[in-house]
N, C-alpha and C positions, 0 to 999 in steps of 0.2 A: 503495499499500500504505501509506499515511501512514494517510492519514483511517482507515483502520480501526487501528491506536497505537490516534487519538484515540478511536472509537468505542466503542474494548472499554472502555480508561478508564474516559471519561466514562460506563458504565453502572453500573462496579465500584461508578465514586464515586460513585453517583444511591443505588448503593444501601444504604455505608453510609450515608448522610445518612441516608435511610430506617430504618434500625438506631438507626444513633444517635439519630438526633427523640427515635424510637418507644422511649428505655429514656430518655427525660428533659422528658415528659412532664409539667406543673410546674399546678399550681388554683395561682401568688399572679397570674399573671398576665404574667411575664415569660417567653418564652419558650427557655425552656435547654436548649431540643436543638437552634434558630436561632443565637440566642451561640454552647455549645459547637461548633460544627462549625465560624461563620465563623471562632471562635479558632481554632481548632486550624487547621484549610485556610489564612492564614494564614502562622501557625508551622510548618506547614509548606510549605509553598510559599519562603519563608526559609530555610532548609533545604538545600531541593527547585535551589534558583535556583543557589544556589552552590558545589554537583555539576553539574546538571546544562545548567544552558544550552548546554555546548558539544559541548555529549551529542547530535546532532539527538531521534537515536530510542524513547531514552528521555521528552528532556523534554519530546516528543507527545505520548505516551504518560501519563504522569503528571505534569506542569505541564498542565501543557494537556485528556490526556484528565478523569483523576481527579481535578483541581485543581476544572477548573473542570464538571464534573455529581456531587461536594460542593457545594463552595462558588467562587463570581466573587468575591468578598468577599476569598477571598485575592489573586484579582488583583489590586484594588483597592489594595491594602495592598499586594503589590512592588511596585508604580505609582508611589504617593506612597511608599513608601520614597525610589524611588531615581532620584522631583523633589525629595527633604530630601539626597536624600547628591549627588547635585549642583549643591548650588544654586540649586535654580530656584525663588523663591519666591514665586519672581511667578506657572507654570503653581502652580504645588501650591494656592496660594491656588485657584487657575483651578476647577484640578477639586476640589478638597471640597468648594466650595460647590458647581459644578454636579452635583454626584452628592447628596448631599446635599440640595441644598434645593432646587432641581428635580426630582430624583427620586422627594424625596416629593410634593410638586408633581404629581407624572403623574403620580403612584399613589389619591390623592387624586381629583385627575381621570378615567383611565379606569375607578374605581369609580365614584362618581359617575354615568357615560357604558352601565356595562353596570348598575349601579339600571334607569340607566333604560330600556335595552330589554328587561333582562324584568318590569316589570311594566306 
């Protein structure tokens, strides 16, 4: 039954992301919708983690499901904070570097590969 909580929360989070992103489109080049969703997700996971990590069912629905569908950037923020709070600086730097630099490189590689397959 846990899968159902994650499934329902994820669907609800994805719909909320779609609504917020659609309302905040911009012609300035900065993706305000995505930025807003990611920052709001970070705030919510910080807030909810204090209350819900010891409540597995509610945590499955809200943290894993809803915030997972809303934005995985919130999980990145929480994990980064946990490493910082526990003074695991080596892992923090590795995680930040891999997530951001390698993540961006993989987006570029994936885009180039996708372009090759489409042309």
